[in-house]
N, C-alpha and C positions, 0 to 999 in steps of 0.2 A: 438618112444614113443607113447603109446596108447592114445586114445582120452580122457580117464578119468584121465590121469596123465599129463595134460598140465598146464602150468602156464597161468594166465590170459592174459599176453602180447602176448603169442604165437597165441592167437585167434584173435588178433587185426590186421586188414588189414593194418593199418598205420605202425605197427611194421614190418610186412612182406615186405611192400614197402621200408621201411628204410633199411632193410637187403639187399634187391636187389640193392639199391643204393650203399651200402657199397661194394658189390661185384664188381660193375662197377668201382667204384673209385679205389679199390685195383688193378683191372685188368689194368686200364688205367695208373695208377701211376707206374706200373712195367717198363714202358718205359722211365721213368725219368732218367736223367743221374746219374751216381754213386755219383757225387758230391752233389746231392740233397737227398741222402738216409736219412740223419739225419736233413735235412732242410725242404724244402717244402713238400717232399713226406711224411715225418713223421707228419707234421702239418696237412695236408689234411686228412690223415688217422685217426688221433686222432679226428678231428672235425667230420668226418663221423661216426666213432664209437660212438661218444657222442650222435648222433641223436637217434640211436636205443637203446642205453644204457639208456638214460633218459626216453624214452617212456616205456621201461621195468621197470625201477626203479619206475617211477611215478605210473604205474599200480598196484604196490604192496603197495602203501600207503593206509592209512586208510580213506582218504576223497577225494572227487572229487576236492576240492580246492587244496589239495596237488598235486594230479595228474595233474591238470591244470598248476600248477607252473612248474612241470617237462616238460610238453609239451612246455611251453614257452622257457625253456632252450634248448629243442630239436630243436625248431624253430630257435633260435639264432645260434645253431651249424650248422644247415643247411645253413643259410645265410653265416656263416664263411667259410664253405667248398666251397660254390659256389664262393665266393670272391677269395679264394685261387686258385680255378680252373681257374679263369680268368687270374691270374698271370701265371699259367702253360701254358695257351693258348698264352699269350703275349710272353712267352719265347720259344714257339714252342715245348713244352714238350708233348702237346696233340694237336690234330687237331680240326678244327672248327666243323667237323662232330661229333667228340666225345663230344665236348663241348655242341653242340646242343642236342645231345642225353641225356646227363646228365642234362642239363638245363630243358628239357621237363619233365624228371622224377622228378626233384626238384620242379617244379611248381605243379605237381600233388601231391607230398608228402606234400608240404606246405599247399595246400588246404585241405588235409586230416587232418593234424595237427590242422588247424584252425577250421575245422568242429567238430572234436572231442572235442577240448577245449570249443567250443561254446555249444556243447551238455552237457558238464559237468557243464555248468552255468557260464563260464568265459565270460567276455565282448568280443564281437567279434572284431577281429583285421582285418584290411584291408590287403588283400593279395598283395604281391609285394615287 
């Protein structure tokens, strides 16, 4: 897609980072057992997709207040995905190394979401 035909969200580094996190989660969840295809695998993937989707949807809203609201939802979905990944770790569906990798990306992404929300005029939240 040419530079003059991009959507606002495509230019946002926070959306690009969320997309990269999606890719990792999809890659790592491929190794889950078949019995988790419609359980934990599906749930983690939906939470992950919700992060980038809410960033994109919020960027298309008419006000910064609305955009900030969608960033809050994206942040919540990030927390949900990480919590579910801990269950995957506890069940040995992913390794500690994979969890550490995703967790590092998630911390960076959460800081970006918070910073963007703050830049839009939202009350700053504490990271963590």
